N, C-alpha and C positions, 0 to 999 in steps of 0.2 A: 575774256580776254589772254589770249594766248601773247606776252612781251616778246619769247626769244623770235618770232616770225617777224614780228613788224622790227626786231630789231637788224633783222636778216635783210628785209625787203631795202627800208632805211639806209644798209651802210651798203647794200649789191654783195652781198656774203650765200656762196654758194652753199646747200648743205645737203646734210648726207642725214637720211631717218630708213627705219624701218617703215615698209607698208604691204599690208598684205602678206605679211612672209618675208621679202626680200626687199635688199638695200636700193633706192631711189637716192641719185645726185642731182640734182634739182636749183634754177633758179628760179625764188620766190618773187612773186611780181606785184600779187594780189589777195588779201587776208581779209575777206567779211564772211558776213550771213545773207544766207538764201533766205528763199521769199517764206521754206519751208520749216526756218527755224537752225538749219545746222549749217554749224560754222567751219566755211572753207578754205583753202589755199589753191590760189593756182598760179603754173609756177607751167618754168620751161627746162623739161626735164632731161638733161643731159651725159645722166650716166646712171648704169645699175638695170635691174631688170626692166623689160617691160614686155608686154604683153604679148608682143608680135615676135619676141626673141631673136630679133634680127639686128641689135645695136642701130637702130632708127629711131628717131627721139622727139617728140612733137609737146606740144601745149596738153597740160593735163591737169584736171582740178582733185584735190586733195583735199578726203574729210578727215579735219583736222581729228577727230579723236579715234579716229584710227590711224593717227601718224604717230609713229614712235619717239622716244628719246631723239630730237635732233641737235644735229652737232657742227660746228661750223669748219670746216675741211682745211681753214688756211687761203681761199682761193674767191678772189672777187668778179665778178661783171659789173659793169658801166653802160652797156647799152643795151636798148630794148629790142626785141626778137621782134621779126616780122609776125604777125599776126598779135600782137599786142593792141590790146584792149586798156586805157583805163577805169573803163565804169563796163563791167562784166555785164550782162545781161542777167545772171544765173548769181548772181552775187547781187541783192539790194542794198544791205548796208555793208558798207566799206570801212573797215577800220583802218587800213592802211594800206599804201598802193604805192610802186616805183614811181 
């Protein structure tokens, strides 16, 4: 289990990390294990690269083993985003959640 992710979720810390070779800036909300045994973090991406490359952001599920070093950027979030679900269907075991 990645305690840095749980610390960020618990404290409402916005995080930055490399994923697929690109920087992502994310509000992390849920961290857990899929039924297939993959550790994932679901968060709301607010900055950095997105696949559409149009600066529109949304909910993203990241595979933890693909996440580079997580950095706290000194900014916090305090509210849930539209579409937030405490128990996500794709996450069978929840380690921590907002």
